[in-house]
All heavy atoms as an XYZ file, in Angstrom:
884
protein
N     371.256    131.476     10.903
C     369.912    131.996     11.057
C     368.918    130.848     11.013
O     368.985    129.967     10.175
C     369.625    133.000      9.944
C     368.285    133.645     10.067
S     368.191    134.999      8.855
C     366.527    135.478      9.113
N     367.982    130.887     11.914
C     366.994    129.814     12.015
C     365.923    129.939     10.932
O     365.533    131.041     10.559
C     366.330    129.857     13.397
O     365.300    128.909     13.465
N     365.461    128.810     10.451
C     364.371    128.820      9.495
C     363.013    128.730     10.206
O     361.986    128.582      9.585
C     364.531    127.693      8.472
C     364.534    126.317      9.118
O     364.749    126.225     10.338
O     364.302    125.340      8.392
N     363.039    128.829     11.527
C     361.819    128.847     12.329
C     361.616    130.274     12.834
O     362.515    130.874     13.400
C     361.925    127.889     13.524
C     362.121    126.446     13.028
C     360.675    127.993     14.404
C     362.418    125.456     14.121
N     360.431    130.801     12.610
C     360.082    132.155     13.084
C     359.087    132.021     14.222
O     358.171    131.219     14.154
C     359.470    132.965     11.948
C     360.390    133.099     10.753
C     359.656    133.616      9.529
O     358.449    133.804      9.518
N     360.394    133.818      8.460
N     359.287    132.830     15.249
C     358.396    132.823     16.411
C     357.931    134.253     16.699
O     358.672    135.205     16.468
C     359.126    132.275     17.635
C     359.489    130.818     17.519
C     360.308    130.345     18.723
N     360.551    128.920     18.683
C     361.549    128.338     18.018
N     362.388    129.081     17.344
N     361.689    127.041     18.046
N     356.727    134.356     17.235
C     356.193    135.668     17.616
C     355.595    135.566     19.017
O     355.012    134.554     19.391
C     355.124    136.121     16.624
N     355.754    136.635     19.770
C     355.194    136.678     21.113
C     355.804    135.630     22.029
O     355.126    135.051     22.870
N     357.100    135.399     21.873
C     357.762    134.321     22.593
C     358.020    134.684     24.053
O     358.520    135.764     24.355
C     359.073    133.940     21.898
O     358.760    133.551     20.556
C     359.786    132.812     22.601
N     357.674    133.769     24.936
C     357.950    133.856     26.367
C     358.841    132.661     26.704
O     359.124    131.831     25.842
C     356.654    133.785     27.193
O     356.165    132.439     27.178
C     355.584    134.744     26.669
N     359.286    132.528     27.936
C     360.069    131.337     28.290
C     359.290    130.029     28.110
O     359.880    128.968     27.946
C     360.414    131.550     29.772
C     360.387    133.032     29.939
C     359.285    133.508     29.036
N     357.954    130.104     28.107
C     357.135    128.890     28.070
C     356.495    128.603     26.719
O     356.258    127.456     26.369
C     356.047    129.013     29.128
C     355.235    127.749     29.312
C     354.388    127.784     30.561
N     355.269    127.795     31.718
C     355.050    128.530     32.813
N     353.983    129.280     32.899
N     355.893    128.496     33.809
N     356.152    129.627     25.958
C     355.449    129.410     24.691
C     355.604    130.605     23.774
O     356.033    131.668     24.206
C     353.939    129.134     24.926
C     353.199    130.328     25.498
C     352.667    131.299     24.667
C     353.054    130.492     26.860
C     352.015    132.411     25.186
C     352.398    131.594     27.390
C     351.885    132.548     26.545
O     351.244    133.643     27.057
N     355.232    130.402     22.513
C     355.148    131.494     21.531
C     353.701    131.639     21.116
O     352.949    130.657     21.098
C     355.999    131.183     20.295
O     357.372    131.168     20.615
N     353.297    132.851     20.766
C     351.925    133.049     20.278
C     351.691    132.237     19.015
O     350.634    131.658     18.818
C     351.645    134.527     19.998
C     351.512    135.336     21.267
O     351.213    134.760     22.346
O     351.708    136.566     21.191
N     352.686    132.220     18.138
C     352.668    131.324     16.986
C     354.084    131.056     16.525
O     355.005    131.793     16.844
C     351.789    131.863     15.843
C     352.233    133.169     15.237
C     353.236    133.225     14.277
C     351.617    134.354     15.617
C     353.637    134.431     13.710
C     352.010    135.573     15.058
C     353.014    135.614     14.098
N     354.228    129.955     15.790
C     355.498    129.544     15.227
C     355.281    129.242     13.753
O     354.258    128.650     13.396
C     356.013    128.269     15.941
O     356.052    128.510     17.337
C     357.400    127.899     15.473
N     356.218    129.664     12.911
C     356.116    129.435     11.468
C     357.327    128.634     11.006
O     358.476    128.963     11.375
C     356.040    130.764     10.695
C     356.014    130.529      9.192
C     354.830    131.587     11.115
N     357.046    127.607     10.216
C     358.126    126.793      9.650
C     357.668    126.231      8.311
O     356.582    125.663      8.210
C     358.494    125.655     10.598
C     359.574    124.764     10.097
N     360.865    125.185      9.872
C     359.568    123.448      9.766
C     361.589    124.192      9.439
N     360.820    123.119      9.356
N     358.472    126.423      7.298
C     358.233    125.894      5.958
C     356.803    126.164      5.456
O     356.118    125.273      4.952
C     358.547    124.397      5.911
C     360.006    124.110      6.113
C     360.376    122.660      5.879
O     359.551    121.781      5.800
N     361.671    122.433      5.774
N     356.376    127.392      5.621
C     355.086    127.819      5.071
C     353.868    127.404      5.870
O     352.736    127.542      5.385
N     354.079    126.922      7.098
C     352.955    126.532      7.959
C     353.074    127.278      9.272
O     354.155    127.357      9.860
C     352.941    125.010      8.206
C     351.807    124.615      9.151
C     352.795    124.251      6.882
N     351.951    127.804      9.747
C     351.901    128.456     11.057
C     351.226    127.506     12.046
O     350.247    126.832     11.711
C     351.170    129.825     11.001
C     349.741    129.709     10.506
C     351.183    130.493     12.371
N     351.797    127.458     13.239
C     351.283    126.615     14.318
C     350.894    127.537     15.465
O     351.691    128.391     15.869
C     352.382    125.662     14.813
C     352.944    124.781     13.733
C     353.944    125.230     12.882
C     352.472    123.491     13.559
C     354.460    124.423     11.881
C     352.987    122.658     12.561
C     353.985    123.134     11.730
O     354.490    122.342     10.741
N     349.691    127.381     15.982
C     349.315    128.188     17.140
C     348.231    127.499     17.962
O     347.506    126.630     17.483
C     348.925    129.605     16.762
S     347.652    129.800     15.555
N     348.176    127.928     19.198
C     347.190    127.452     20.165
C     346.509    128.692     20.734
O     347.173    129.707     20.975
C     347.867    126.651     21.301
C     346.880    126.296     22.384
C     348.541    125.405     20.732
N     345.213    128.583     20.934
C     344.511    129.725     21.525
C     343.562    129.226     22.620
O     343.059    128.103     22.557
C     343.736    130.495     20.451
C     343.270    131.863     20.901
C     344.375    132.742     21.448
O     345.169    133.287     20.667
O     344.452    132.896     22.687
N     343.376    130.080     23.607
C     342.526    129.784     24.764
C     341.508    130.913     24.919
O     341.658    131.985     24.334
C     343.374    129.637     26.053
C     344.320    128.449     25.939
C     344.128    130.908     26.362
N     340.466    130.694     25.695
C     339.461    131.743     25.891
C     340.047    132.975     26.581
O     340.869    132.849     27.502
C     338.413    131.094     26.788
C     338.613    129.622     26.640
C     340.087    129.455     26.386
N     339.610    134.166     26.180
C     340.083    135.381     26.839
C     339.420    135.609     28.205
O     339.926    136.380     29.005
C     339.709    136.495     25.857
C     338.579    135.940     25.064
C     338.792    134.461     24.996
N     338.281    134.946     28.458
C     337.526    135.166     29.694
C     337.099    133.822     30.268
O     336.187    133.183     29.746
C     336.314    136.048     29.418
C     335.479    136.339     30.648
O     335.835    135.896     31.758
O     334.452    137.027     30.498
N     337.758    133.400     31.336
C     337.430    132.095     31.892
C     336.110    132.067     32.656
O     335.619    130.995     33.014
C     338.573    131.574     32.770
C     338.786    132.307     34.060
C     339.922    131.702     34.870
O     339.768    130.576     35.368
O     340.961    132.368     35.000
N     335.508    133.218     32.867
C     334.228    133.265     33.568
C     333.025    133.224     32.619
O     331.895    133.051     33.059
C     334.150    134.534     34.446
C     335.256    134.619     35.488
S     335.397    133.150     36.534
C     333.897    133.258     37.454
N     333.264    133.385     31.336
C     332.183    133.387     30.342
C     331.650    131.985     30.111
O     332.299    130.988     30.448
C     332.700    133.984     29.030
N     330.479    131.910     29.514
C     329.922    130.637     29.115
C     330.696    130.068     27.932
O     331.486    130.770     27.297
N     330.454    128.807     27.615
C     331.250    128.151     26.578
C     331.060    128.786     25.206
O     331.998    128.854     24.417
C     330.986    126.625     26.544
C     329.596    126.306     26.013
C     332.060    125.917     25.753
N     329.881    129.294     24.901
C     329.673    129.955     23.608
C     330.532    131.202     23.489
O     331.215    131.409     22.484
C     328.185    130.309     23.443
O     327.975    130.962     22.205
N     330.527    132.038     24.534
C     331.338    133.255     24.524
C     332.833    132.938     24.602
O     333.654    133.616     23.978
C     330.948    134.185     25.669
C     329.599    134.856     25.445
O     329.151    134.929     24.273
O     328.986    135.284     26.437
N     333.195    131.887     25.356
C     334.597    131.472     25.393
C     335.071    131.061     24.006
O     336.156    131.446     23.574
C     334.799    130.315     26.375
C     334.820    130.732     27.822
C     335.306    129.611     28.728
O     335.930    128.637     28.291
N     335.051    129.764     30.020
N     334.247    130.293     23.324
C     334.620    129.825     21.987
C     334.730    130.990     21.016
O     335.692    131.100     20.255
C     333.618    128.778     21.479
O     333.542    127.702     22.441
C     334.018    128.230     20.119
N     333.739    131.880     21.028
C     333.757    133.033     20.116
C     334.969    133.914     20.377
O     335.649    134.354     19.433
C     332.463    133.836     20.261
N     335.279    134.193     21.635
C     336.452    135.011     21.970
C     337.745    134.339     21.575
O     338.666    134.974     21.061
N     337.825    133.042     21.808
C     339.013    132.271     21.453
C     339.237    132.305     19.940
O     340.350    132.526     19.461
C     338.832    130.835     21.930
C     339.940    129.884     21.551
S     339.551    128.189     22.041
C     338.295    127.783     20.803
N     338.169    132.097     19.158
C     338.297    132.091     17.702
C     338.618    133.484     17.158
O     339.364    133.595     16.181
C     337.042    131.509     17.067
C     336.792    130.022     17.351
C     335.466    129.581     16.741
C     337.946    129.164     16.860
N     338.098    134.517     17.767
C     338.438    135.879     17.341
C     339.934    136.144     17.566
O     340.618    136.708     16.704
C     337.589    136.906     18.092
N     340.453    135.712     18.715
C     341.885    135.868     18.996
C     342.714    135.019     18.033
O     343.760    135.477     17.541
C     342.197    135.446     20.437
O     341.574    136.308     21.344
N     342.253    133.809     17.756
C     342.958    132.940     16.817
C     343.022    133.579     15.432
O     344.065    133.560     14.784
C     342.255    131.579     16.734
C     342.822    130.592     15.702
C     344.275    130.257     16.018
C     341.948    129.355     15.645
N     341.925    134.165     15.003
C     341.889    134.810     13.699
C     342.930    135.931     13.609
O     343.613    136.086     12.593
C     340.493    135.356     13.422
C     340.292    135.856     12.016
C     338.837    136.136     11.679
O     337.943    135.843     12.499
O     338.597    136.661     10.592
N     343.084    136.705     14.682
C     344.084    137.770     14.707
C     345.497    137.203     14.635
O     346.348    137.730     13.907
C     343.924    138.618     15.975
C     342.672    139.464     15.976
C     342.498    140.221     17.294
O     343.204    139.986     18.282
N     341.541    141.125     17.322
N     345.765    136.129     15.374
C     347.089    135.500     15.325
C     347.399    134.978     13.925
O     348.500    135.170     13.409
C     347.168    134.348     16.326
C     347.297    134.710     17.790
C     347.316    133.430     18.642
C     348.545    135.531     18.039
N     346.415    134.315     13.302
C     346.628    133.804     11.957
C     346.938    134.935     10.978
O     347.841    134.825     10.157
C     345.406    133.014     11.493
C     345.172    131.681     12.207
C     343.794    131.116     11.847
C     346.273    130.682     11.897
N     346.212    136.038     11.112
C     346.453    137.195     10.242
C     347.873    137.735     10.450
O     348.575    138.044      9.479
C     345.397    138.263     10.510
C     345.581    139.499      9.679
N     345.276    139.543      8.341
C     346.075    140.716     10.001
C     345.563    140.753      7.879
N     346.041    141.479      8.866
N     348.283    137.883     11.700
C     349.636    138.376     12.007
C     350.699    137.474     11.406
O     351.779    137.942     11.011
C     349.843    138.451     13.518
C     349.074    139.556     14.197
C     349.207    139.459     15.715
O     350.091    138.801     16.240
N     348.294    140.098     16.417
N     350.407    136.177     11.334
C     351.367    135.221     10.797
C     351.347    135.138      9.275
O     352.119    134.396      8.687
C     351.095    133.842     11.391
N     350.429    135.867      8.629
C     350.334    135.824      7.185
C     349.443    134.724      6.663
O     349.591    134.255      5.533
N     348.500    134.296      7.483
C     347.575    133.229      7.114
C     346.148    133.721      7.374
O     345.890    134.909      7.408
C     347.894    131.964      7.946
O     347.126    130.879      7.501
N     345.232    132.800      7.532
C     343.851    133.159      7.816
C     343.049    131.916      8.110
O     343.473    130.785      7.871
N     341.838    132.118      8.622
C     340.998    130.976      8.978
C     340.596    130.148      7.767
O     340.282    128.968      7.901
C     339.768    131.434      9.765
C     338.850    132.383      9.029
C     337.749    132.864      9.953
C     336.845    133.862      9.272
N     335.772    134.310     10.177
N     340.663    130.728      6.587
C     340.364    129.992      5.356
C     341.551    129.141      4.906
O     341.455    128.398      3.939
C     339.961    130.945      4.239
C     341.058    131.946      3.890
O     341.796    132.377      4.806
O     341.179    132.294      2.711
N     342.682    129.228      5.646
C     343.915    128.493      5.296
C     344.227    127.388      6.314
O     345.308    126.801      6.277
C     345.090    129.471      5.211
C     344.896    130.662      4.286
C     345.067    130.331      2.857
N     346.472    129.969      2.629
C     346.895    129.351      1.539
N     346.060    129.028      0.597
N     348.172    129.043      1.402
N     343.285    127.106      7.214
C     343.507    126.075      8.215
C     343.705    124.714      7.570
O     342.963    124.332      6.664
C     342.327    125.994      9.198
C     342.171    127.169     10.151
C     340.860    127.025     10.925
C     343.346    127.260     11.095
N     344.702    123.984      8.045
C     344.978    122.632      7.579
C     344.460    121.589      8.565
O     343.918    120.570      8.175
C     346.493    122.440      7.398
C     347.178    123.403      6.433
C     348.694    123.268      6.555
C     346.704    123.149      5.019
N     344.648    121.866      9.858
C     344.277    120.928     10.906
C     343.915    121.712     12.158
O     344.533    122.736     12.451
C     345.469    120.003     11.199
C     345.285    119.037     12.327
S     344.114    117.763     11.886
C     343.960    116.879     13.410
N     342.907    121.232     12.870
C     342.526    121.841     14.136
C     342.223    120.745     15.141
O     341.644    119.713     14.787
C     341.289    122.727     13.958
N     342.630    120.963     16.376
C     342.278    120.065     17.467
C     341.609    120.891     18.542
O     342.210    121.844     19.058
C     343.510    119.341     18.044
O     344.172    118.641     16.980
C     343.105    118.353     19.120
N     340.366    120.569     18.833
C     339.611    121.229     19.894
C     339.650    120.366     21.144
O     339.497    119.138     21.062
C     338.155    121.430     19.471
C     337.906    122.499     18.427
C     336.546    122.332     17.798
C     338.035    123.873     19.057
N     339.875    121.006     22.281
C     339.889    120.329     23.570
C     338.721    120.873     24.384
O     338.628    122.080     24.596
C     341.211    120.599     24.289
C     342.416    120.184     23.488
C     343.071    121.083     22.659
C     342.885    118.868     23.547
C     344.175    120.701     21.897
C     343.992    118.474     22.789
C     344.612    119.386     21.980
O     345.695    119.013     21.233
N     337.846    119.990     24.831
C     336.696    120.374     25.632
C     336.785    119.697     26.999
O     337.182    118.533     27.085
C     335.386    119.925     24.965
C     335.107    120.391     23.544
C     333.772    119.832     23.057
C     335.108    121.903     23.475
N     336.375    120.403     28.029
C     336.346    119.783     29.353
C     335.068    119.003     29.566
O     334.974    118.210     30.501
C     336.487    120.836     30.466
O     335.454    121.799     30.344
C     337.865    121.507     30.407
N     334.076    119.212     28.695
C     332.795    118.494     28.811
C     332.199    118.327     27.420
O     331.898    119.315     26.747
C     331.848    119.298     29.701
C     330.571    118.557     30.046
O     330.221    117.561     29.361
O     329.897    118.982     31.004
N     332.008    117.097     26.985
C     331.443    116.849     25.655
C     329.990    117.318     25.548
O     329.467    117.423     24.443
C     331.544    115.368     25.285
C     332.868    115.002     24.676
S     333.175    115.902     23.135
C     334.774    115.292     22.722
N     329.373    117.648     26.656
C     328.034    118.240     26.600
C     328.088    119.608     25.896
O     327.061    120.096     25.417
C     327.442    118.364     27.996
N     329.272    120.225     25.829
C     329.454    121.517     25.155
C     329.685    121.384     23.652
O     329.770    122.386     22.939
C     330.645    122.277     25.767
C     330.419    122.686     27.203
O     329.256    122.843     27.607
O     331.422    122.867     27.919
N     329.796    120.172     23.154
C     330.162    119.910     21.753
C     329.270    120.641     20.760
O     329.773    121.294     19.848
C     330.124    118.399     21.522
C     330.566    117.940     20.163
C     331.907    117.949     19.788
C     329.644    117.471     19.234
C     332.314    117.507     18.546
C     330.040    117.020     17.988
C     331.375    117.046     17.645
O     331.778    116.605     16.414
N     327.958    120.541     20.914
C     327.053    121.179     19.958
C     327.165    122.704     19.979
O     327.113    123.346     18.936
C     325.603    120.758     20.218
C     325.359    119.287     19.855
O     326.128    118.712     19.048
O     324.380    118.723     20.390
N     327.325    123.281     21.157
C     327.462    124.742     21.279
C     328.758    125.194     20.621
O     328.768    126.160     19.840
C     327.401    125.181     22.756
C     327.723    126.664     22.905
C     326.045    124.864     23.352
N     329.848    124.496     20.915
C     331.146    124.845     20.320
C     331.074    124.710     18.796
O     331.550    125.576     18.060
C     332.272    123.976     20.917
C     333.574    124.136     20.147
C     332.474    124.310     22.397
N     330.456    123.632     18.314
C     330.318    123.442     16.870
C     329.507    124.546     16.210
O     329.837    124.978     15.107
C     329.686    122.088     16.560
C     330.687    120.969     16.561
O     331.886    121.176     16.357
N     330.218    119.762     16.798
N     328.469    125.023     16.868
C     327.648    126.104     16.296
C     328.491    127.368     16.108
O     328.410    128.035     15.067
C     326.442    126.370     17.171
N     329.308    127.693     17.110
C     330.162    128.882     17.020
C     331.241    128.656     15.955
O     331.514    129.529     15.131
C     330.792    129.210     18.386
C     331.743    130.391     18.282
C     329.693    129.494     19.416
N     331.846    127.479     15.965
C     332.879    127.123     14.975
C     332.321    127.233     13.561
O     332.933    127.838     12.682
C     333.385    125.711     15.262
C     334.343    125.157     14.263
C     334.032    124.431     13.149
C     335.759    125.273     14.248
N     335.167    124.072     12.449
C     336.259    124.583     13.114
C     336.680    125.879     15.095
C     337.604    124.496     12.812
C     338.031    125.790     14.793
C     338.484    125.118     13.663
N     331.165    126.629     13.330
C     330.544    126.609     11.997
C     330.240    128.023     11.490
O     330.418    128.311     10.303
C     329.278    125.755     11.988
C     329.564    124.273     12.207
O     330.733    123.850     12.128
O     328.588    123.537     12.477
N     329.788    128.900     12.386
C     329.475    130.280     11.996
C     330.754    131.072     11.709
O     330.747    131.991     10.895
C     328.673    130.968     13.105
N     331.847    130.724     12.362
C     333.124    131.436     12.218
C     333.880    131.022     10.958
O     334.509    131.855     10.301
C     333.971    131.146     13.460
C     335.355    131.691     13.451
C     335.733    132.994     13.650
C     336.574    130.968     13.253
N     337.112    133.113     13.587
C     337.647    131.874     13.346
C     336.863    129.626     13.010
C     338.979    131.501     13.213
C     338.193    129.252     12.880
C     339.227    130.189     12.971
N     333.815    129.771     10.599
C     334.606    129.236      9.501
C     333.936    129.519      8.157
O     332.751    129.249      7.972
C     334.758    127.720      9.688
C     335.835    127.026      8.904
C     337.222    127.530      9.305
C     335.751    125.524      9.118
N     334.679    130.067      7.176
C     334.093    130.300      5.853
C     333.649    128.980      5.195
O     334.336    127.969      5.326
C     335.234    130.943      5.050
C     336.186    131.488      6.066
C     336.063    130.568      7.250
N     332.539    129.015      4.501
C     332.003    127.824      3.843
C     333.054    127.232      2.902
O     333.771    127.949      2.200
C     330.745    128.176      3.063
N     333.150    125.917      2.916
C     334.049    125.222      2.007
C     335.500    125.206      2.416
O     336.349    124.777      1.637
N     335.836    125.690      3.641
C     337.237    125.753      4.053
C     337.523    124.916      5.303
O     338.569    125.108      5.939
C     337.680    127.207      4.327
O     336.952    127.708      5.461
C     337.448    128.098      3.119
N     336.645    123.982      5.631
C     336.833    123.197      6.855
C     338.141    122.402      6.810
O     338.429    121.734      5.824
C     335.662    122.252      7.049
N     338.947    122.501      7.873
C     340.191    121.730      7.936
C     339.904    120.308      8.438
O     338.797    120.015      8.893
C     340.996    122.501      8.985
C     339.950    122.994      9.942
C     338.768    123.358      9.051
N     340.911    119.471      8.406
C     340.832    118.235      9.170
C     340.703    118.659     10.628
O     341.298    119.656     11.025
C     342.088    117.392      8.979
O     342.229    117.017      7.628
N     339.905    117.904     11.415
C     339.668    118.371     12.782
C     339.442    117.205     13.725
O     338.808    116.213     13.369
C     338.446    119.286     12.818
C     338.315    120.064     14.117
C     337.034    120.830     14.180
N     336.036    120.049     14.864
C     334.904    120.526     15.347
N     334.591    121.791     15.165
N     334.064    119.747     15.968
N     339.964    117.356     14.917
C     339.705    116.411     16.002
C     339.097    117.196     17.150
O     339.340    118.396     17.307
C     341.002    115.741     16.446
N     338.298    116.515     17.949
C     337.716    117.134     19.145
C     337.797    116.089     20.248
O     337.245    114.983     20.098
C     336.285    117.558     18.877
S     335.543    118.448     20.262
N     338.471    116.425     21.324
C     338.646    115.478     22.401
C     338.255    116.092     23.738
O     338.376    117.314     23.938
C     340.105    114.981     22.480
C     340.481    114.198     21.237
C     341.072    116.118     22.685
N     337.768    115.244     24.628
C     337.472    115.686     25.976
C     338.701    115.466     26.840
O     339.362    114.435     26.753
C     336.293    114.920     26.577
C     335.939    115.397     27.967
C     334.668    114.764     28.507
O     333.834    114.312     27.749
N     334.544    114.758     29.823
N     339.011    116.471     27.650
C     340.132    116.399     28.587
C     339.604    116.569     30.010
O     338.527    117.131     30.216
C     341.204    117.473     28.267
C     341.839    117.215     26.909
C     340.614    118.872     28.324
N     340.359    116.104     30.971
C     339.934    116.207     32.363
C     339.851    117.669     32.813
O     338.932    118.058     33.525
C     340.873    115.413     33.269
N     340.834    118.458     32.360
C     340.826    119.891     32.693
C     341.817    120.599     31.790
O     342.668    119.984     31.160
C     341.144    120.131     34.157
C     342.538    119.704     34.520
C     342.820    119.945     35.990
N     344.183    119.530     36.258
C     344.547    118.903     37.343
N     343.674    118.658     38.279
N     345.806    118.569     37.510
N     341.683    121.925     31.765
C     342.626    122.783     31.031
C     343.413    123.596     32.053
O     343.178    123.482     33.259
C     341.852    123.669     30.051
C     341.149    122.891     28.930
C     340.173    123.778     28.171
C     342.163    122.274     27.981
N     344.346    124.414     31.603
C     345.285    125.093     32.500
C     344.619    126.012     33.526
O     345.110    126.139     34.645
C     346.309    125.880     31.685
N     343.531    126.668     33.155
C     342.806    127.518     34.112
C     341.470    126.843     34.423
O     340.810    126.317     33.509
C     342.597    128.922     33.542
C     343.874    129.722     33.492
C     343.598    131.192     33.288
C     344.899    131.969     33.325
N     344.668    133.403     33.162
N     341.048    126.885     35.667
C     339.843    126.148     36.077
C     338.575    126.506     35.298
O     337.742    125.638     35.052
C     339.681    126.522     37.551
C     341.015    126.991     38.007
C     341.688    127.561     36.791
N     338.451    127.757     34.862
C     337.232    128.171     34.164
C     337.236    127.924     32.666
O     336.201    128.031     32.006
N     338.385    127.611     32.095
C     338.439    127.350     30.653
C     337.690    126.067     30.343
O     337.889    125.042     30.966
C     339.880    127.202     30.178
C     340.658    128.471     30.085
C     340.177    129.748     30.170
C     342.058    128.580     29.920
N     341.201    130.644     30.054
C     342.371    129.947     29.892
C     343.087    127.660     29.780
C     343.666    130.425     29.735
C     344.379    128.128     29.625
C     344.665    129.494     29.597
N     336.830    126.153     29.322
C     336.050    124.990     28.890
C     336.421    124.511     27.509
O     335.988    123.444     27.077
C     334.559    125.332     28.962
C     334.130    125.596     30.414
C     332.764    126.170     30.555
N     331.732    125.279     30.087
C     330.448    125.561     30.117
N     330.022    126.716     30.614
N     329.547    124.693     29.667
N     337.239    125.307     26.791
C     337.620    124.971     25.423
C     339.008    125.541     25.125
O     339.389    126.589     25.682
C     336.563    125.502     24.410
C     336.430    127.006     24.482
C     336.840    125.028     23.002
N     339.750    124.850     24.284
C     341.055    125.303     23.818
C     341.225    124.742     22.401
O     340.638    123.704     22.085
C     342.162    124.777     24.737
C     343.551    125.270     24.422
C     344.553    124.908     25.513
O     344.171    124.568     26.641
O     345.763    124.958     25.208
N     342.020    125.411     21.579
C     342.229    124.934     20.205
C     343.689    125.047     19.812
O     344.366    125.997     20.189
C     341.328    125.705     19.196
C     341.716    127.194     19.099
C     341.323    125.053     17.833
N     344.153    124.052     19.095
C     345.479    124.069     18.471
C     345.289    123.898     16.971
O     344.497    123.056     16.552
N     345.985    124.726     16.163
C     345.800    124.665     14.720
C     347.134    124.728     13.987
O     348.133    125.206     14.515
C     344.897    125.801     14.190
C     343.523    125.781     14.851
C     345.552    127.155     14.359
N     347.084    124.241     12.761
C     348.144    124.448     11.786
C     347.454    125.032     10.551
O     346.379    124.594     10.170
C     348.835    123.144     11.397
C     349.521    122.437     12.563
C     348.599    121.506     13.299
O     347.872    120.728     12.705
N     348.609    121.574     14.622
N     348.091    126.050      9.948
C     347.506    126.710      8.792
C     348.606    127.076      7.798
O     349.743    127.358      8.183
C     346.768    127.983      9.215
N     348.254    127.071      6.526
C     349.184    127.437      5.469
C     349.343    128.959      5.427
O     348.373    129.705      5.612
C     348.682    126.928      4.132
N     350.563    129.389      5.178
C     350.842    130.818      4.997
C     350.392    131.184      3.575
O     350.486    130.381      2.660
C     352.349    131.099      5.166
C     352.806    130.720      6.558
C     352.692    132.553      4.859
C     352.221    131.542      7.676
N     349.934    132.408      3.415
C     349.492    132.876      2.101
C     350.657    133.016      1.145
O     351.731    133.311      1.446
C     348.760    134.197      2.198
C     347.479    134.069      2.985
C     346.614    135.312      2.800
N     345.499    135.236      3.702
C     344.390    134.519      3.482
N     344.268    133.803      2.404
N     343.418    134.515      4.364
C-alpha cells in the first residue's frame, strides 16, 4: 500500500497529493475570460475547497508559488491574496512572471504545500 494519497487523479495530474502530513496542490482560474482580480478570487476559492477536502486549510499553508503572466498584475493579485489569507498565517511565498500559462486567457496560477490538520 502506498503512503502517498491522491485525489481527482487523471492520467496527467491529481487535484491534490498528500504525503507525510503535507498536501500539495496547484490551482488555476475557473474562468479564463475574467479579469485578473476575478481570476485570482476564483482560483483561491477553488484552492480553499481542495485544501479542505485534503484535511487542511488556507491557515495551514507552508509555501506558495504564484505564477503571473504580467507583473503589472502583482498589486491586484496581492490585494485579493491579502484579503483571502487569515491574518498571521502567511506562508513562505514566491511570485514569478512566466511567458504564458497553459490556457491563453489565464493570468495567474498557484502551487502550494500545506500541513494536514
